[in-house]
Residue, then its C-alpha position, 0 to 999 in steps of 0.5 A: m289399721r288402714f281403712e282404705l287401700s294404698e295407692d299400689q293396692a288400688l292399682l292392683r285391684s284395678s289392673t286385676r279387674d281389667y284383666f279378669t274382665k277381658d281374659a276370663p269372661l263368663e262365656r269363656s269360663r262356662r265353656i271351660m267348666e262344661h267341656d274341659e276335663r282339667g277345669f282350666e286352660a293351659p294358656q290362661w294358667r300360664q298367663l296367670a302365673d306370668m302376671g305373678y298371681v300364683g306366687l303372689t305371697v312367695p318371697a321375691d328371692k324365691g321367685g314370687q311377688g313378696l306381697g301380703s294377705v291384703e293383696l291376695a284378698i284383692v286378687c281373690e275378690e276379683a277372681g270371685r267376681v268373674c267366677l274364675p275356674g281353675p286351681l288359682l287359690d289352691a296353687v297360691l296356698a301350695a306355693d306359700l306353704l312350699a316357700h315357708a317349708g323351704g328346700h324345694d326351690a326348683l318345684l316352687a319356681d316351676l309352680c310360680a312360673g305356671t309350668k307345674v301344678v301343685t295343690i294341697a290334699r287335706h283331711d276333710a271333716l266328712f271323712a275324719g272318722a274313716p276306718d283307714g284313719g287317713p294316710r300314714v307314712e311307713g318307711g318313707t312311703l305314704r299309704g292311704r286315701k285323700h278325699f276331695v283333693p282339688f285338681a288332683a288329676s292335673a297336679d304334678a305334685l301334692l302336699v299331703t297332710a298326715a298324722d305326722g305333718v305335711h309330705l310332698v308326693t309327686g305323681p302320677y296318682d290313682v285318681t277317682p273323680t268326685p263330681t260336685i255341683d260346682l262345675a268350675q272345681r275338679f275334686a278327686t279321691v286319691a289313693f296313695e302308695h308313693p314315696a313321700k318327703r316330709l316338709g314339716g310338722a303340723e305347725l306348717l299348716e297354721r299360716t296356710d289355714r289362716l291364709a286359706a280362710i282369708s282367701a276363700a272369704a275374699t272369693l266369697l266376697g267377690l261372688m256376693t258383690r257380683s251377685l248383688e250387682m246382677t240382682l240390682e240390674y235385674v230388678n231395675t229392668r224387670s217391670a210389674f204393674q208398670r213399675p220396676i220391681g225394685a220399687f216394691q218395698a218388700l224387695q227393697h228390704r231383701l236388697a238391703d239385707m244383701l248389701l248389709r251382708t256384703e259390706s259386713t263381709r268386706s270389713a271382716v275380710y280386709r280386717a283379717a288380712w290386715c291382722l295376718d300381715a301385721n302379726d296381730p294377736e287377734a289374727a287367728l280370731a279375725c281369720a276364723i270370723a271372716k270365713a265363717y261370716a262370709g260362708d253364711s252370708a254368701r249362701l244368703v246373697c247368692g241364694e237371694t239372687i236366684q230367688m229375685h230373678g224369679g222364674i228365670g233365676f234357676t235356669w241354666e242359661l242365667d249366670a246366677h247358679l254359677f255363683f251360688k254353686r261356687a259359694k256353696t263350695f267355698e262355704q264348705f272348703y278351706g275350713s267349713t263354717e262350722d269348723q271356723l266357728e270352732r276355731a273362733l271360739a278357741a281363739a277367743g278362749y272358750 
């Protein structure tokens, strides 16, 4: 196992950070979050696709970059640092699933090129016991509802999970927006009465679930890293009793806990990404641990950022709440902390 990024991976991190810093500053992202119904801008989305981010893990012969989980973790971490709005992670996961399912190269090419948006509609644990039992396919038609479907109103196609596997359904859809505390995300409830093409069984989701866990954990890592940086900047600027408040031992202990959680998450994320790329037998365990630990840690770190900014910490004008809200979203989705703990126990043989 490598404990450092390769030269190419370090270059990817540097170039991605430069791009996101220049093209996705929080001032621009705030405007998109608050005023754009889609939750992203089409020109920025096409540029993300042109730079290869959407098809990052798609094989090169299918129009992607052919890179691995470590590279995806790098990109997701940098996206977390700027609280990037839009369906980047959802589209990456959909592209990877389409590539492994096969048979839909034209749609995959459009997705990688940024001309179409595709996301995945999964069962959410909150609605697992719903009376309708979730969507079902009868005579080639998918019927039922999906809740908390990411960016459903903007999606040209959805990859919908049902009892018998994964199905491709093209729009338009009957969409009911589902607002959440995270302004950068656009969730919806979708009612289906659509022709569906079956992509494969539940086995298709195994890799997707692990990739989603790593990607979400890496995004949480980026959120935590930037939140810690903002906190350090503030406590070294804000003074009380003629001293920076960062000089007080009580705050130093809390900052040390934030740093410990952040760096431990970094280790867990990149170990899991390496395990998945190397087909390590412990990949399932490592991915579940990374997401479970990242979700819990990000809630603490981003929450502490608000607390340690004192009276201005909760205000709308400060950026801290954007990171906290995104952390809460990613804590629950792509495998909630509770779900990932169950997966970790199963992978460990308990």
